[in-house]
Jmol script that loads the backbone (N, CA, C; Angstrom):
load data "model"
ATOM      1  N   MET A   1      68.077  45.289   5.104  1.00  0.00           N
ATOM      2  CA  MET A   1      67.761  46.730   5.438  1.00  0.00           C
ATOM      3  C   MET A   1      66.857  46.653   6.584  1.00  0.00           C
ATOM      4  N   SER A   2      66.965  47.442   7.694  1.00  0.00           N
ATOM      5  CA  SER A   2      66.093  47.546   8.779  1.00  0.00           C
ATOM      6  C   SER A   2      64.796  48.324   8.384  1.00  0.00           C
ATOM      7  N   ALA A   3      63.759  48.010   9.127  1.00  0.00           N
ATOM      8  CA  ALA A   3      62.465  48.800   8.819  1.00  0.00           C
ATOM      9  C   ALA A   3      62.696  50.269   9.146  1.00  0.00           C
ATOM     10  N   ARG A   4      61.933  51.031   8.355  1.00  0.00           N
ATOM     11  CA  ARG A   4      61.999  52.492   8.510  1.00  0.00           C
ATOM     12  C   ARG A   4      61.119  52.833   9.679  1.00  0.00           C
ATOM     13  N   ASP A   5      61.436  53.993  10.397  1.00  0.00           N
ATOM     14  CA  ASP A   5      60.716  54.357  11.489  1.00  0.00           C
ATOM     15  C   ASP A   5      59.378  55.047  10.923  1.00  0.00           C
ATOM     16  N   ILE A   6      58.313  54.977  11.794  1.00  0.00           N
ATOM     17  CA  ILE A   6      57.149  55.517  11.260  1.00  0.00           C
ATOM     18  C   ILE A   6      57.078  57.084  10.801  1.00  0.00           C
ATOM     19  N   TYR A   7      58.013  57.775  11.379  1.00  0.00           N
ATOM     20  CA  TYR A   7      58.155  59.265  11.052  1.00  0.00           C
ATOM     21  C   TYR A   7      59.194  59.556   9.999  1.00  0.00           C
ATOM     22  N   HIS A   8      59.757  58.465   9.364  1.00  0.00           N
ATOM     23  CA  HIS A   8      60.788  58.552   8.428  1.00  0.00           C
ATOM     24  C   HIS A   8      60.355  59.537   7.350  1.00  0.00           C
ATOM     25  N   ASN A   9      59.308  59.299   6.568  1.00  0.00           N
ATOM     26  CA  ASN A   9      58.841  60.099   5.454  1.00  0.00           C
ATOM     27  C   ASN A   9      58.411  61.497   5.966  1.00  0.00           C
ATOM     28  N   THR A  10      57.811  61.685   7.089  1.00  0.00           N
ATOM     29  CA  THR A  10      57.613  62.948   7.703  1.00  0.00           C
ATOM     30  C   THR A  10      58.842  63.809   7.836  1.00  0.00           C
ATOM     31  N   VAL A  11      59.852  63.232   8.452  1.00  0.00           N
ATOM     32  CA  VAL A  11      61.107  64.016   8.578  1.00  0.00           C
ATOM     33  C   VAL A  11      61.712  64.345   7.233  1.00  0.00           C
ATOM     34  N   ARG A  12      61.683  63.253   6.332  1.00  0.00           N
ATOM     35  CA  ARG A  12      62.275  63.519   5.034  1.00  0.00           C
ATOM     36  C   ARG A  12      61.557  64.806   4.328  1.00  0.00           C
ATOM     37  N   LEU A  13      60.293  64.711   4.398  1.00  0.00           N
ATOM     38  CA  LEU A  13      59.536  65.806   3.719  1.00  0.00           C
ATOM     39  C   LEU A  13      59.799  67.234   4.420  1.00  0.00           C
ATOM     40  N   ALA A  14      59.795  67.230   5.779  1.00  0.00           N
ATOM     41  CA  ALA A  14      60.141  68.421   6.486  1.00  0.00           C
ATOM     42  C   ALA A  14      61.539  68.954   6.096  1.00  0.00           C
ATOM     43  N   LEU A  15      62.522  68.121   5.989  1.00  0.00           N
ATOM     44  CA  LEU A  15      63.831  68.618   5.521  1.00  0.00           C
ATOM     45  C   LEU A  15      63.820  69.075   4.137  1.00  0.00           C
ATOM     46  N   GLU A  16      63.114  68.572   3.282  1.00  0.00           N
ATOM     47  CA  GLU A  16      63.030  68.968   1.879  1.00  0.00           C
ATOM     48  C   GLU A  16      62.298  70.358   1.836  1.00  0.00           C
ATOM     49  N   LYS A  17      61.229  70.507   2.698  1.00  0.00           N
ATOM     50  CA  LYS A  17      60.422  71.761   2.650  1.00  0.00           C
ATOM     51  C   LYS A  17      61.322  72.912   3.229  1.00  0.00           C
ATOM     52  N   ASP A  18      62.339  72.617   4.084  1.00  0.00           N
ATOM     53  CA  ASP A  18      63.210  73.425   4.744  1.00  0.00           C
ATOM     54  C   ASP A  18      64.440  73.880   3.845  1.00  0.00           C
ATOM     55  N   GLY A  19      64.325  73.272   2.714  1.00  0.00           N
ATOM     56  CA  GLY A  19      65.482  73.537   1.749  1.00  0.00           C
ATOM     57  C   GLY A  19      66.724  72.538   1.596  1.00  0.00           C
ATOM     58  N   TRP A  20      66.417  71.530   2.303  1.00  0.00           N
ATOM     59  CA  TRP A  20      67.620  70.440   2.270  1.00  0.00           C
ATOM     60  C   TRP A  20      67.363  69.456   1.114  1.00  0.00           C
ATOM     61  N   THR A  21      68.505  69.085   0.513  1.00  0.00           N
ATOM     62  CA  THR A  21      68.470  68.106  -0.468  1.00  0.00           C
ATOM     63  C   THR A  21      68.967  66.868   0.211  1.00  0.00           C
ATOM     64  N   ILE A  22      68.017  65.774   0.000  1.00  0.00           N
ATOM     65  CA  ILE A  22      68.345  64.472   0.570  1.00  0.00           C
ATOM     66  C   ILE A  22      69.350  63.794  -0.364  1.00  0.00           C
ATOM     67  N   THR A  23      70.586  63.520   0.280  1.00  0.00           N
ATOM     68  CA  THR A  23      71.703  62.811  -0.444  1.00  0.00           C
ATOM     69  C   THR A  23      71.717  61.356  -0.265  1.00  0.00           C
ATOM     70  N   HIS A  24      71.246  60.923   0.827  1.00  0.00           N
ATOM     71  CA  HIS A  24      71.365  59.496   1.140  1.00  0.00           C
ATOM     72  C   HIS A  24      69.992  59.075   1.928  1.00  0.00           C
ATOM     73  N   ASP A  25      69.481  57.891   1.588  1.00  0.00           N
ATOM     74  CA  ASP A  25      68.298  57.341   2.281  1.00  0.00           C
ATOM     75  C   ASP A  25      68.302  55.874   2.005  1.00  0.00           C
ATOM     76  N   PRO A  26      69.021  55.248   2.987  1.00  0.00           N
ATOM     77  CA  PRO A  26      69.680  55.613   4.202  1.00  0.00           C
ATOM     78  C   PRO A  26      71.146  56.149   3.997  1.00  0.00           C
ATOM     79  N   PHE A  27      71.645  56.665   5.058  1.00  0.00           N
ATOM     80  CA  PHE A  27      73.100  57.087   5.141  1.00  0.00           C
ATOM     81  C   PHE A  27      73.990  55.951   5.583  1.00  0.00           C
ATOM     82  N   PRO A  28      74.909  55.459   4.771  1.00  0.00           N
ATOM     83  CA  PRO A  28      75.755  54.287   5.024  1.00  0.00           C
ATOM     84  C   PRO A  28      76.843  54.622   6.137  1.00  0.00           C
ATOM     85  N   LEU A  29      76.933  53.744   7.185  1.00  0.00           N
ATOM     86  CA  LEU A  29      77.972  53.957   8.027  1.00  0.00           C
ATOM     87  C   LEU A  29      78.871  52.517   8.087  1.00  0.00           C
ATOM     88  N   GLN A  30      80.111  52.610   8.430  1.00  0.00           N
ATOM     89  CA  GLN A  30      80.869  51.403   8.525  1.00  0.00           C
ATOM     90  C   GLN A  30      81.961  51.527   9.487  1.00  0.00           C
ATOM     91  N   ILE A  31      82.013  50.468  10.419  1.00  0.00           N
ATOM     92  CA  ILE A  31      83.055  50.428  11.348  1.00  0.00           C
ATOM     93  C   ILE A  31      83.706  49.014  11.275  1.00  0.00           C
ATOM     94  N   GLY A  32      84.885  48.915  10.870  1.00  0.00           N
ATOM     95  CA  GLY A  32      85.476  47.739  10.686  1.00  0.00           C
ATOM     96  C   GLY A  32      84.776  46.988   9.441  1.00  0.00           C
ATOM     97  N   LYS A  33      84.473  45.850   9.662  1.00  0.00           N
ATOM     98  CA  LYS A  33      83.580  45.002   8.679  1.00  0.00           C
ATOM     99  C   LYS A  33      82.156  45.188   8.767  1.00  0.00           C
ATOM    100  N   LYS A  34      81.619  45.958   9.903  1.00  0.00           N
ATOM    101  CA  LYS A  34      80.275  46.049  10.204  1.00  0.00           C
ATOM    102  C   LYS A  34      79.702  47.218   9.486  1.00  0.00           C
ATOM    103  N   ARG A  35      78.580  47.029   8.770  1.00  0.00           N
ATOM    104  CA  ARG A  35      77.898  47.997   8.037  1.00  0.00           C
ATOM    105  C   ARG A  35      76.583  48.303   8.720  1.00  0.00           C
ATOM    106  N   LEU A  36      76.434  49.611   8.957  1.00  0.00           N
ATOM    107  CA  LEU A  36      75.222  50.168   9.667  1.00  0.00           C
ATOM    108  C   LEU A  36      74.607  51.212   8.811  1.00  0.00           C
ATOM    109  N   SER A  37      73.564  51.881   9.190  1.00  0.00           N
ATOM    110  CA  SER A  37      73.055  52.989   8.430  1.00  0.00           C
ATOM    111  C   SER A  37      72.168  53.865   9.246  1.00  0.00           C
ATOM    112  N   ALA A  38      72.348  55.138   9.161  1.00  0.00           N
ATOM    113  CA  ALA A  38      71.505  56.062   9.696  1.00  0.00           C
ATOM    114  C   ALA A  38      70.393  56.433   8.819  1.00  0.00           C
ATOM    115  N   ASP A  39      69.325  57.039   9.236  1.00  0.00           N
ATOM    116  CA  ASP A  39      68.112  57.114   8.353  1.00  0.00           C
ATOM    117  C   ASP A  39      68.336  57.979   7.068  1.00  0.00           C
ATOM    118  N   LEU A  40      68.810  59.159   7.336  1.00  0.00           N
ATOM    119  CA  LEU A  40      69.045  60.124   6.222  1.00  0.00           C
ATOM    120  C   LEU A  40      70.318  60.903   6.226  1.00  0.00           C
ATOM    121  N   GLY A  41      70.727  61.301   4.933  1.00  0.00           N
ATOM    122  CA  GLY A  41      71.764  62.164   4.801  1.00  0.00           C
ATOM    123  C   GLY A  41      71.276  63.420   4.004  1.00  0.00           C
ATOM    124  N   ALA A  42      71.629  64.507   4.347  1.00  0.00           N
ATOM    125  CA  ALA A  42      71.100  65.773   3.610  1.00  0.00           C
ATOM    126  C   ALA A  42      72.073  66.836   3.688  1.00  0.00           C
ATOM    127  N   GLU A  43      71.874  67.825   2.639  1.00  0.00           N
ATOM    128  CA  GLU A  43      72.792  68.966   2.495  1.00  0.00           C
ATOM    129  C   GLU A  43      72.018  70.056   2.004  1.00  0.00           C
ATOM    130  N   ARG A  44      72.486  71.295   2.232  1.00  0.00           N
ATOM    131  CA  ARG A  44      71.984  72.478   1.678  1.00  0.00           C
ATOM    132  C   ARG A  44      73.032  73.599   1.555  1.00  0.00           C
ATOM    133  N   LEU A  45      72.856  74.484   0.754  1.00  0.00           N
ATOM    134  CA  LEU A  45      73.823  75.560   0.527  1.00  0.00           C
ATOM    135  C   LEU A  45      73.740  76.655   1.513  1.00  0.00           C
ATOM    136  N   ILE A  46      74.751  77.049   2.106  1.00  0.00           N
ATOM    137  CA  ILE A  46      74.714  78.322   3.096  1.00  0.00           C
ATOM    138  C   ILE A  46      75.182  79.355   2.186  1.00  0.00           C
ATOM    139  N   SER A  47      74.196  80.108   1.867  1.00  0.00           N
ATOM    140  CA  SER A  47      74.393  81.262   0.897  1.00  0.00           C
ATOM    141  C   SER A  47      75.491  82.246   1.240  1.00  0.00           C
ATOM    142  N   ALA A  48      75.569  82.587   2.499  1.00  0.00           N
ATOM    143  CA  ALA A  48      76.582  83.604   2.888  1.00  0.00           C
ATOM    144  C   ALA A  48      77.898  83.119   2.803  1.00  0.00           C
ATOM    145  N   GLU A  49      78.218  81.807   3.028  1.00  0.00           N
ATOM    146  CA  GLU A  49      79.469  81.249   3.031  1.00  0.00           C
ATOM    147  C   GLU A  49      79.799  80.476   1.730  1.00  0.00           C
ATOM    148  N   LYS A  50      78.815  80.242   0.933  1.00  0.00           N
ATOM    149  CA  LYS A  50      78.973  79.519  -0.322  1.00  0.00           C
ATOM    150  C   LYS A  50      79.514  77.990  -0.164  1.00  0.00           C
ATOM    151  N   GLU A  51      79.069  77.450   0.920  1.00  0.00           N
ATOM    152  CA  GLU A  51      79.539  76.066   1.445  1.00  0.00           C
ATOM    153  C   GLU A  51      78.262  75.306   1.519  1.00  0.00           C
ATOM    154  N   LEU A  52      78.465  74.010   1.465  1.00  0.00           N
ATOM    155  CA  LEU A  52      77.358  73.050   1.771  1.00  0.00           C
ATOM    156  C   LEU A  52      77.242  72.702   3.206  1.00  0.00           C
ATOM    157  N   GLN A  53      76.211  72.829   3.890  1.00  0.00           N
ATOM    158  CA  GLN A  53      75.975  72.342   5.239  1.00  0.00           C
ATOM    159  C   GLN A  53      75.418  70.863   5.026  1.00  0.00           C
ATOM    160  N   LYS A  54      76.094  69.953   5.766  1.00  0.00           N
ATOM    161  CA  LYS A  54      75.758  68.536   5.565  1.00  0.00           C
ATOM    162  C   LYS A  54      75.334  67.951   6.890  1.00  0.00           C
ATOM    163  N   ILE A  55      74.357  67.123   6.923  1.00  0.00           N
ATOM    164  CA  ILE A  55      73.852  66.543   8.163  1.00  0.00           C
ATOM    165  C   ILE A  55      73.557  64.940   7.846  1.00  0.00           C
ATOM    166  N   VAL A  56      73.441  64.302   9.039  1.00  0.00           N
ATOM    167  CA  VAL A  56      72.939  62.978   9.097  1.00  0.00           C
ATOM    168  C   VAL A  56      71.791  62.965  10.116  1.00  0.00           C
ATOM    169  N   VAL A  57      70.647  62.299   9.833  1.00  0.00           N
ATOM    170  CA  VAL A  57      69.556  62.292  10.624  1.00  0.00           C
ATOM    171  C   VAL A  57      69.065  60.879  10.992  1.00  0.00           C
ATOM    172  N   GLU A  58      69.056  60.591  12.312  1.00  0.00           N
ATOM    173  CA  GLU A  58      68.388  59.289  12.783  1.00  0.00           C
ATOM    174  C   GLU A  58      67.116  59.606  13.343  1.00  0.00           C
ATOM    175  N   VAL A  59      66.044  58.975  12.831  1.00  0.00           N
ATOM    176  CA  VAL A  59      64.626  59.333  13.261  1.00  0.00           C
ATOM    177  C   VAL A  59      64.173  58.166  14.226  1.00  0.00           C
ATOM    178  N   LYS A  60      63.568  58.551  15.225  1.00  0.00           N
ATOM    179  CA  LYS A  60      63.097  57.729  16.330  1.00  0.00           C
ATOM    180  C   LYS A  60      61.645  58.115  16.703  1.00  0.00           C
ATOM    181  N   SER A  61      60.799  57.104  16.757  1.00  0.00           N
ATOM    182  CA  SER A  61      59.339  57.365  17.091  1.00  0.00           C
ATOM    183  C   SER A  61      58.916  57.205  18.543  1.00  0.00           C
ATOM    184  N   PHE A  62      59.725  56.460  19.301  1.00  0.00           N
ATOM    185  CA  PHE A  62      59.410  56.231  20.736  1.00  0.00           C
ATOM    186  C   PHE A  62      57.871  55.782  20.847  1.00  0.00           C
ATOM    187  N   VAL A  63      57.577  54.588  20.298  1.00  0.00           N
ATOM    188  CA  VAL A  63      56.453  53.964  20.349  1.00  0.00           C
ATOM    189  C   VAL A  63      56.350  52.645  21.121  1.00  0.00           C
ATOM    190  N   GLY A  64      57.613  52.334  21.792  1.00  0.00           N
ATOM    191  CA  GLY A  64      57.593  51.177  22.713  1.00  0.00           C
ATOM    192  C   GLY A  64      56.829  51.283  23.889  1.00  0.00           C
ATOM    193  N   GLN A  65      56.940  50.278  24.790  1.00  0.00           N
ATOM    194  CA  GLN A  65      56.275  50.195  26.011  1.00  0.00           C
ATOM    195  C   GLN A  65      56.811  51.109  27.039  1.00  0.00           C
ATOM    196  N   SER A  66      58.132  51.460  26.873  1.00  0.00           N
ATOM    197  CA  SER A  66      58.873  52.236  27.814  1.00  0.00           C
ATOM    198  C   SER A  66      59.623  53.477  27.213  1.00  0.00           C
ATOM    199  N   ASP A  67      59.235  54.605  27.547  1.00  0.00           N
ATOM    200  CA  ASP A  67      60.104  55.823  27.075  1.00  0.00           C
ATOM    201  C   ASP A  67      61.463  55.791  27.473  1.00  0.00           C
ATOM    202  N   VAL A  68      61.686  55.317  28.711  1.00  0.00           N
ATOM    203  CA  VAL A  68      63.090  55.230  29.126  1.00  0.00           C
ATOM    204  C   VAL A  68      63.993  54.204  28.384  1.00  0.00           C
ATOM    205  N   LYS A  69      63.223  53.031  28.046  1.00  0.00           N
ATOM    206  CA  LYS A  69      64.034  52.087  27.177  1.00  0.00           C
ATOM    207  C   LYS A  69      64.264  52.641  25.741  1.00  0.00           C
ATOM    208  N   ASP A  70      63.214  53.346  25.082  1.00  0.00           N
ATOM    209  CA  ASP A  70      63.324  53.870  23.868  1.00  0.00           C
ATOM    210  C   ASP A  70      64.402  54.928  23.950  1.00  0.00           C
ATOM    211  N   LEU A  71      64.508  55.725  25.019  1.00  0.00           N
ATOM    212  CA  LEU A  71      65.462  56.792  25.168  1.00  0.00           C
ATOM    213  C   LEU A  71      66.908  56.189  25.126  1.00  0.00           C
ATOM    214  N   GLN A  72      67.004  55.104  26.035  1.00  0.00           N
ATOM    215  CA  GLN A  72      68.286  54.395  26.041  1.00  0.00           C
ATOM    216  C   GLN A  72      68.820  53.946  24.686  1.00  0.00           C
ATOM    217  N   GLN A  73      67.895  53.294  23.838  1.00  0.00           N
ATOM    218  CA  GLN A  73      68.238  52.763  22.485  1.00  0.00           C
ATOM    219  C   GLN A  73      68.601  54.058  21.690  1.00  0.00           C
ATOM    220  N   ALA A  74      67.797  55.103  21.661  1.00  0.00           N
ATOM    221  CA  ALA A  74      67.959  56.232  20.766  1.00  0.00           C
ATOM    222  C   ALA A  74      69.389  56.875  21.153  1.00  0.00           C
ATOM    223  N   LEU A  75      69.629  57.173  22.431  1.00  0.00           N
ATOM    224  CA  LEU A  75      70.807  57.725  22.784  1.00  0.00           C
ATOM    225  C   LEU A  75      72.009  56.788  22.523  1.00  0.00           C
ATOM    226  N   GLY A  76      71.859  55.567  22.807  1.00  0.00           N
ATOM    227  CA  GLY A  76      72.976  54.638  22.442  1.00  0.00           C
ATOM    228  C   GLY A  76      73.280  54.678  20.919  1.00  0.00           C
ATOM    229  N   GLN A  77      72.290  54.721  19.995  1.00  0.00           N
ATOM    230  CA  GLN A  77      72.616  54.735  18.650  1.00  0.00           C
ATOM    231  C   GLN A  77      73.159  56.139  18.278  1.00  0.00           C
ATOM    232  N   TYR A  78      72.700  57.103  18.846  1.00  0.00           N
ATOM    233  CA  TYR A  78      73.214  58.514  18.560  1.00  0.00           C
ATOM    234  C   TYR A  78      74.751  58.599  18.833  1.00  0.00           C
ATOM    235  N   VAL A  79      75.107  58.100  20.095  1.00  0.00           N
ATOM    236  CA  VAL A  79      76.624  58.128  20.534  1.00  0.00           C
ATOM    237  C   VAL A  79      77.346  57.174  19.571  1.00  0.00           C
ATOM    238  N   LEU A  80      76.838  55.877  19.279  1.00  0.00           N
ATOM    239  CA  LEU A  80      77.566  55.055  18.366  1.00  0.00           C
ATOM    240  C   LEU A  80      77.733  55.679  16.964  1.00  0.00           C
ATOM    241  N   TYR A  81      76.720  56.300  16.413  1.00  0.00           N
ATOM    242  CA  TYR A  81      76.786  56.816  15.032  1.00  0.00           C
ATOM    243  C   TYR A  81      77.693  57.938  15.104  1.00  0.00           C
ATOM    244  N   SER A  82      77.723  58.790  15.991  1.00  0.00           N
ATOM    245  CA  SER A  82      78.509  59.954  16.307  1.00  0.00           C
ATOM    246  C   SER A  82      80.003  59.506  16.196  1.00  0.00           C
ATOM    247  N   GLN A  83      80.292  58.422  16.992  1.00  0.00           N
ATOM    248  CA  GLN A  83      81.715  57.994  17.024  1.00  0.00           C
ATOM    249  C   GLN A  83      82.095  57.425  15.626  1.00  0.00           C
ATOM    250  N   ILE A  84      81.244  56.649  15.043  1.00  0.00           N
ATOM    251  CA  ILE A  84      81.474  56.097  13.671  1.00  0.00           C
ATOM    252  C   ILE A  84      81.835  57.244  12.788  1.00  0.00           C
ATOM    253  N   LEU A  85      80.935  58.341  12.650  1.00  0.00           N
ATOM    254  CA  LEU A  85      81.126  59.479  11.735  1.00  0.00           C
ATOM    255  C   LEU A  85      82.473  60.081  11.986  1.00  0.00           C
ATOM    256  N   ASN A  86      82.947  60.288  13.246  1.00  0.00           N
ATOM    257  CA  ASN A  86      84.208  60.790  13.593  1.00  0.00           C
ATOM    258  C   ASN A  86      85.246  59.870  13.049  1.00  0.00           C
ATOM    259  N   GLN A  87      85.173  58.650  13.273  1.00  0.00           N
ATOM    260  CA  GLN A  87      86.088  57.716  12.811  1.00  0.00           C
ATOM    261  C   GLN A  87      86.247  57.524  11.374  1.00  0.00           C
ATOM    262  N   MET A  88      85.044  57.671  10.633  1.00  0.00           N
ATOM    263  CA  MET A  88      85.171  57.631   9.175  1.00  0.00           C
ATOM    264  C   MET A  88      85.609  59.086   8.552  1.00  0.00           C
ATOM    265  N   GLU A  89      85.711  60.034   9.467  1.00  0.00           N
ATOM    266  CA  GLU A  89      86.104  61.361   9.096  1.00  0.00           C
ATOM    267  C   GLU A  89      85.105  62.075   8.161  1.00  0.00           C
ATOM    268  N   VAL A  90      83.804  61.775   8.498  1.00  0.00           N
ATOM    269  CA  VAL A  90      82.675  62.299   7.753  1.00  0.00           C
ATOM    270  C   VAL A  90      82.392  63.536   8.376  1.00  0.00           C
ATOM    271  N   LYS A  91      82.425  64.681   7.632  1.00  0.00           N
ATOM    272  CA  LYS A  91      82.165  66.093   8.208  1.00  0.00           C
ATOM    273  C   LYS A  91      80.720  66.453   8.039  1.00  0.00           C
ATOM    274  N   ARG A  92      79.822  65.774   8.691  1.00  0.00           N
ATOM    275  CA  ARG A  92      78.434  65.939   8.882  1.00  0.00           C
ATOM    276  C   ARG A  92      77.987  66.132  10.368  1.00  0.00           C
ATOM    277  N   VAL A  93      77.017  66.939  10.655  1.00  0.00           N
ATOM    278  CA  VAL A  93      76.428  67.031  11.954  1.00  0.00           C
ATOM    279  C   VAL A  93      75.347  65.954  12.114  1.00  0.00           C
ATOM    280  N   LEU A  94      75.370  65.273  13.124  1.00  0.00           N
ATOM    281  CA  LEU A  94      74.404  64.248  13.453  1.00  0.00           C
ATOM    282  C   LEU A  94      73.219  64.820  14.340  1.00  0.00           C
ATOM    283  N   TYR A  95      71.942  64.555  13.779  1.00  0.00           N
ATOM    284  CA  TYR A  95      70.695  64.900  14.485  1.00  0.00           C
ATOM    285  C   TYR A  95      69.859  63.707  14.831  1.00  0.00           C
ATOM    286  N   LEU A  96      69.172  63.772  15.997  1.00  0.00           N
ATOM    287  CA  LEU A  96      68.216  62.759  16.250  1.00  0.00           C
ATOM    288  C   LEU A  96      66.812  63.481  16.209  1.00  0.00           C
ATOM    289  N   ALA A  97      66.059  62.885  15.307  1.00  0.00           N
ATOM    290  CA  ALA A  97      64.705  63.470  15.029  1.00  0.00           C
ATOM    291  C   ALA A  97      63.557  62.693  15.733  1.00  0.00           C
ATOM    292  N   VAL A  98      62.830  63.551  16.600  1.00  0.00           N
ATOM    293  CA  VAL A  98      61.717  62.915  17.388  1.00  0.00           C
ATOM    294  C   VAL A  98      60.501  63.784  17.257  1.00  0.00           C
ATOM    295  N   SER A  99      59.338  63.343  17.448  1.00  0.00           N
ATOM    296  CA  SER A  99      58.205  64.171  17.322  1.00  0.00           C
ATOM    297  C   SER A  99      58.209  65.263  18.564  1.00  0.00           C
ATOM    298  N   GLN A 100      57.438  66.276  18.345  1.00  0.00           N
ATOM    299  CA  GLN A 100      57.256  67.272  19.362  1.00  0.00           C
ATOM    300  C   GLN A 100      56.722  66.764  20.738  1.00  0.00           C
ATOM    301  N   PRO A 101      55.702  65.897  20.649  1.00  0.00           N
ATOM    302  CA  PRO A 101      55.181  65.328  21.875  1.00  0.00           C
ATOM    303  C   PRO A 101      56.258  64.504  22.585  1.00  0.00           C
ATOM    304  N   THR A 102      57.090  63.800  21.941  1.00  0.00           N
ATOM    305  CA  THR A 102      58.190  62.860  22.458  1.00  0.00           C
ATOM    306  C   THR A 102      59.210  63.816  23.083  1.00  0.00           C
ATOM    307  N   PHE A 103      59.535  64.909  22.400  1.00  0.00           N
ATOM    308  CA  PHE A 103      60.499  65.787  22.917  1.00  0.00           C
ATOM    309  C   PHE A 103      60.010  66.433  24.233  1.00  0.00           C
ATOM    310  N   ASN A 104      58.688  66.866  24.286  1.00  0.00           N
ATOM    311  CA  ASN A 104      58.150  67.426  25.274  1.00  0.00           C
ATOM    312  C   ASN A 104      58.070  66.533  26.577  1.00  0.00           C
ATOM    313  N   SER A 105      57.708  65.224  26.329  1.00  0.00           N
ATOM    314  CA  SER A 105      57.581  64.337  27.399  1.00  0.00           C
ATOM    315  C   SER A 105      58.747  63.580  27.983  1.00  0.00           C
ATOM    316  N   VAL A 106      59.708  63.364  26.934  1.00  0.00           N
ATOM    317  CA  VAL A 106      60.909  62.600  27.241  1.00  0.00           C
ATOM    318  C   VAL A 106      62.162  63.435  27.412  1.00  0.00           C
ATOM    319  N   PHE A 107      62.390  64.325  26.539  1.00  0.00           N
ATOM    320  CA  PHE A 107      63.582  65.070  26.530  1.00  0.00           C
ATOM    321  C   PHE A 107      63.747  66.316  27.447  1.00  0.00           C
ATOM    322  N   THR A 108      62.605  66.562  27.962  1.00  0.00           N
ATOM    323  CA  THR A 108      62.619  67.834  28.907  1.00  0.00           C
ATOM    324  C   THR A 108      62.554  67.297  30.318  1.00  0.00           C
ATOM    325  N   ILE A 109      62.573  66.112  30.691  1.00  0.00           N
ATOM    326  CA  ILE A 109      62.407  65.574  32.026  1.00  0.00           C
ATOM    327  C   ILE A 109      63.810  65.525  32.541  1.00  0.00           C
ATOM    328  N   GLU A 110      63.907  65.438  33.879  1.00  0.00           N
ATOM    329  CA  GLU A 110      65.172  65.196  34.549  1.00  0.00           C
ATOM    330  C   GLU A 110      65.234  63.719  34.889  1.00  0.00           C
ATOM    331  N   LEU A 111      66.373  63.136  34.543  1.00  0.00           N
ATOM    332  CA  LEU A 111      66.499  61.688  34.774  1.00  0.00           C
ATOM    333  C   LEU A 111      67.316  61.446  35.946  1.00  0.00           C
ATOM    334  N   GLY A 112      67.372  62.264  36.936  1.00  0.00           N
ATOM    335  CA  GLY A 112      68.121  61.992  38.162  1.00  0.00           C
ATOM    336  C   GLY A 112      69.440  62.590  38.198  1.00  0.00           C
TER     337      GLY A 112
END
end "model"
wireframe off; spacefill off
backbone 0.3
color backbone group
C-alpha cells in the first residue's frame, strides 16, 4: 500500500463532519491485472431523492519542489482513475482534494 497523503485524515474528517460515511479507505481500483487505489470512497443519503450519493476522493498535498510537476501528477492520476471508474462501471463521482492555499495558487492560474 502506498503512503497516505499528509492531508488524508483531514479530508476524511471533513467528509465525515459533512455527513458522508466513509465506505472505503482506500477505494480499490482495477484495470486488467493491475490493482490501484484512490484514497477514499464515501456515500451519503440524498434525502429528497432517497438515494445514495457516492464519491471517490483522491487527496493531494502539493508539497513537491514544483507545483507544476505536482499538478501534472495529480491531473494524470485524476484522468486515469476517472477512466478506470468508467471502465469498471462504478457509479461514483471522482473528486481531487487539495488544500485551499494549493487551490488558490495552483488551480486558479492560467497555464498558457
